[in-house]
N, C-alpha and C positions, 0 to 999 in steps of 0.2 A: 220400207214402204214409201212410195212416192206420194207427196202431199201437195195440196194447194195451200199456199201460205200468203196471207194478207200482211204485208209489211207496211207499217205506217210510220213515216218519219218526216218531220218538218223540213229537214235539210237532206238532200241527196245530190249525187252528181247531176249536172256538171258544176255545181257550186264548188268554189275553191276552198271553202271553209273546212276545217279539219273534221267537224262533226259529220260531214257528208261522206267521209271515207268509210266510216263504220257501216252505215246503211248501205252504201254502194258495194262494199266488200261482201257483205252477207247476201245481198241480192244476186251478185255475180256468181258466187260459188255455191249457193243453194240451188241456183238455176243449173249450174254445171253438174250438180249431183242428181239431176233429174226431176227436181221439184218444180211445180208451176208457181212462180212467184208473181204476185200482184202487188205493185207498189203504189201507195197513195202518198203524195207529197205536196209541197207548196210550189206555186209558180215563182216564188222568190228564189228557188234553187236553179232556175233556168228553164230550158225547154228540151224536148226530145225524150226518147226512151232511156231508161236506166239499164245498163248492160246486165244481162241475166234475167231480167223481168219479162214475163210473157205479156204483161200489160202495165203501162205506167199512166196514172191519172194524176194530173197536177191541179189541185184545187186553188181557187182564187185566194188571194192574200192581200190584205191592206198594204203590207210592206212592198208588194210588187205593183202597186197602183199609184195613180197620181195623188191619192189621199195620204200617202205615206208621210207622216210627220217626222219620221226618223231617217229620211233619205240620206241626209248628209252624214249622220253617224254611221249608217249601214255601209255607205260607200267608203268611209274611212276604214271600217273594219275589213272590207274587201281589198283595200288599197287602190280604189278607183277614184277618178275625178272627172271633171268635165273638160273635154278637149285635151289640151296639152298641159293643163295645170294640175300638178300633183296635189293630193290631199294631205292634210296634216298627219303626221305619224302618231299624234296623240290619240289616246283612247277616246272613242266617241262618247259624248256626253249623254247620260241616260235621259230618257224622256220623263217629264213630270208625271205622265200617266202611269209609269211603272210603280209609283208610290200609291196608286189608286186601285188598279186592277189586280185582284187576287185569283189565281196564283201568278199569272203573267199576262202579258199583252196578247199573246196568241189566242187566249180565250175569247177575245173580241175581234181579233184581226184575221185569224185563220180557222179556228175550230168551227165557227158557224157555217163555213163553206165546206170544210173537210168532213164533218160528221154526216151530212146528208149524202155526200159522195161515198163515204164508207158503208153506210147502210145499203145504198144502191149496189155497190160492188159486191157486198156480201150476199145479196139476194141473187145477183147475176152469176157470180163465180162459185158460190157455195164453198168457201174456204174451209179447210179442216182446223185452222188455228189463225189467230191474229197476234202479231208481235209488234208492239208499239215501243218506240225508242225516244227518249227525251233526255235533256230538255228540248223544248219547253215542257214543264210538268203537265200543262193542260192537255197535252197529247193523250194522257191517260184517260181523259173523259171519253175519247173515242173507243178505246179498248173496253172500258166499263159498259158503254152503251151496247156494243156488239155482244158482249157477254150476257148482259141482263135481258136484252130484247130478242136476241137470236140464239142464245145458248152456245155461242162460240167459246172454245177454250182461249184464254187470254194470257199472254206472257208480257209482262211489263219490263222493259229494259231501262236501266238507270245508268246514264253516262256520267252524270255529276250528282252528288247528293242534293236532295231538294232542300231540306233544312239542315242537313248534315254537312258541317264544314262549308257553310255558305261562302262563296267568293264575291258576294256583292252585298250592298247595304240591305238591312232588313226593312220591313214595312214600318212606317212611323207610328201607327196606332196599335194599341194592345188588341183591339177587336180584330184588326186585320191579321195580326200575328197569330191569334188564336184560330181564326178561320183557316189560315194557311197551314198551320200545324195539324188541324183536324183533317183537312183534305189530304195532306201528306200521309197520315196514318190510315185513313179510310180507303184511299185509292190503292195504296201499296198492299194493304191487307186483303183487298178484294180480288186482286189478280190471282189467277190459278197458280202461276209461278212467276218468279222474279229472276232476271239476269242482271248482273252488275259488272262494271268494268274492273273493279278492284275488290279484294277480299274485305277490307274495312267497310266499304259501302254495302256489300252483300250481308255482312254480319250485322250491320246496323239495321238493315231492312228486316231481317229476321227477328233480332232480339228486341229492338225498340219499337218497330212499326208493325210487327205481327205478321210479316209475310209468311205464307204457308211453307214455301220452300224458296230459298235464294241461293243461286249458283253464281260463281264468278266465271265470266267469259270476257277475257281482256280485250282491249283494243288490239289492233294488229296492223298488218301491212300487206299490200298486194305485191308479191315478189315479181309478178310479170311486168310491173312498171320498171323494174331494173334493167329489162332487156334493151331499152332505148338509151341507157345511161353508160354504155361502154365508152371508155376513153377518158382522158384527163379533162379537168376544167380549164377555162382560159388561163393563159400564163399571167403571172403577176398577182394573183389573188392570194396565194399562199407563199411564204418564204421558204425556199428549199433548204436553207441553212439553219432553220429554227424548228423547234418542236411546236407545231401549231395546234392550238385548242380552238375549235370552231363552235360558236353559238349561232343558231339560225332561228329567225322568227322575231316576234315582238317580245317586249318585256313588260312595260307598264300596263298594257291592256289586260294581261293575265295576272296582274298584281305581283309580278316578279321584279326584283331589283338586283342590279349588279354589285351592290355595295359590299356584300360579304366576300364575293370573289375578289374584288379590287383590293380590299383590305388584306386578303391572303397574298395577293401579288406584292403588296408593299412589304408584308412580313418576309416574304421570300427574298425580295431585293435587299432588305436590311441584313438578313442572316447569310444569304448566299448570293452576293452580287454577280459572281461568275456564272452561276446557274441561271439567274434571272435573265442574263444576256442571251441565253440559248432558247428562250421561250417567247411565243407570241400568242395573244388571245385575240381572235378575230370575230367580229360581230357582223353577221350578214342578215339584214332585215331592217325595217323602218324603226327609227328611234325618235323619241322626243328630244327637244333641244337640251333639256336638263340631263337626260340619260347620256347623250353624246358628250356633254361637257364633263360628266363624271368619268366616262371611259377614256376620254382624251386628255385627262388631267396632265399637266406638265411633268409631274414626278413619275408618271407611268410611260413617258415617251419611249418608244421602241419596244414596249411590252404589249401594247394594245393597239388595235387598228379597227376602223369602222369601214365596211364596204358599202353600206346602204342597202337598199332593196334590190334583189336580184330575181330573175325569173325562176320558176320552180325547177326547171331542168338544170340550170347552172347551179342552183343551191344544192340539189341532190348529187350532182357530180362532185361538188366541194365536200359534201359529207363523206363520200367514198374515198376522197383523196387526202383528207386531213389526218394528222397523227392521232388526235383524240377529239371526241365529240363532247361538248360541254352542255350539261343540263342544269339550269338554274331553277330551283323550285321556290315555292312560297313557304315550304316547311310543313304544309298540311299532311298529316299521316297518310291519307288515302290518295295522295296525288301521284298520278303517272303522266297523263297528257298524251296526246297523239304523237307529239314530237319524239318521245322515247322510242316508240315503235319504228318510226322512220330511222332513228339512229341505229337500232338493233339490226334493221334490214341492211344498213350500210356496212355492217360487219367490221366496225372500227371500235376500239376501246371507248367506253363512255365514262365520264367523270361527272358525278352528281353532287351538286352543292345542296345539302339537305339530307343527312344520313338517316333520319327517322321517317322517311317517306316510303310509300309503296314503290316508287320508282327506284330508290336505292336498294330496297330488298330484292327487286327483280334483277337489277344489274349485278349485285354481288352474289346472289344465289346462283345465277347463270354463269358466273365467272366471266362477265362481259365488261368489267371495268372496276371502278372504285368509287367511294363516296366519302364526304367529309361533313362535319357539323357546320351549320350556318353561322354559329356564334363563336367560332374559334379560328381566328386568322392564322395562328401558328399551325393548327392541324391542316388547314387548307394548303398552307405553304409546304408542309411535309408531303401531302398527297401529290402536289404539283411536282415536287422534287422526285418522288417515286416514279411518276409518269415519265419525266424526261430521262431519268437514269435507268428506265426499263425494269423496275421492280414490281410492276403491277401484273399479276397473273391473269391471263386472258385465255379463255377456252380456245384451243386451236381449231375447232370445228365450227365455231360461230353458233349463234342461237336463233338466227332469223327464221328458220323454217317452223319452229314451234309457235311463232306468232303470225304465220302466213294465214290469210283469211280462208284458205282452203281447209286448213286444219281446224281453225276456229268454227267454221261452218259445220264440221262434224260434231263439235261440242253442242252447238245450237240444235242440231238434229236430235240429239239425245234429249234435250229439254223439251223440244216440240213433242216427241213421242210420249214423254212422261206426262205432259200437260193433257194431251189427248186421252191417254189411258186413264188418268185420274178423273177427268171430266166425264168420260163414258161410264166409269164405275159409280161415281157419285150421283150423276144426273140421269 
């Protein structure tokens, strides 16, 4: 059955941030499947319609105004700067207000503008369901309001755990932490259904937070983007006489460190210097000065290279041309990240540093590559040797299509129908 779906997301295309790809992918392919998709988003994401949406409304946002106290940090996150001056590759410094506003700054910067817009859209478009995706967690207030005031079935989508495996500092005061925890439980339990990007997050939402039903719908990739990426990357970025492992994107901003991998390279060099001479680890993306110094340490000369920031098209061409794609994790069990799905779409073997993560489980169960523990340099060295010498079993058919947003949209359709059916029965 064709439905009218109100999709609420702080970040959507044309924003280059990875969070925008999930909302954009579902809007595009739910629209392709015949649904009327109404997108409510923030002006901070840019302007213009979202592909697949019958209507796109961009609510005001302090971050997109002259009042934005985080402009410098936000531009750093986007890799932007004024004029010809590049911004620092360092992670943007958090605003002091982030230690004050519970659960997040969007509660005062975006939600006051988005909530009236959502209520207006709901009355005008009469959607069958509302799907809110966060972070920021305060997006859930919009879903709750539409559910309680207008009776709309509400699906809350969780891309990162709220208080589960937090990847940033907690609130300084016990009262703030208690309020944040209460909101996490209350809003998650109030949703008619929950979708989450990983199985650990979905399980936590159900078992700890009391979600009525929590399903896993992973992040993914739009395979149509690959149509413009035929052909090789520019010459000189990869060494043709070496086995290239490519890491793309930032490290420090996502709390990732190259230390474990580099110790594994040193262990490989000590045990198998001949093999170490056949390998190169290439980093493409903005790095802090300390990260660059680590990677370009004199004892790793010839084994590591830094390319710096590249445009998205060049980066994705590199991903399709390299021998192995490198995923460095923080070690959190639920971790996948958008990068993993870009890697899977490139259809190259993936090596995951952090074998107890959801990313490692996906890669190994799909026979898409291998993984190694973060705290064992010798194990990392052995996995690197296996890669170079061709001992890593990789599925010959690839795994990209199972993570294509067209396939994932069918999974979300099923959740939408279940939410509508349950709400009709109960209410």
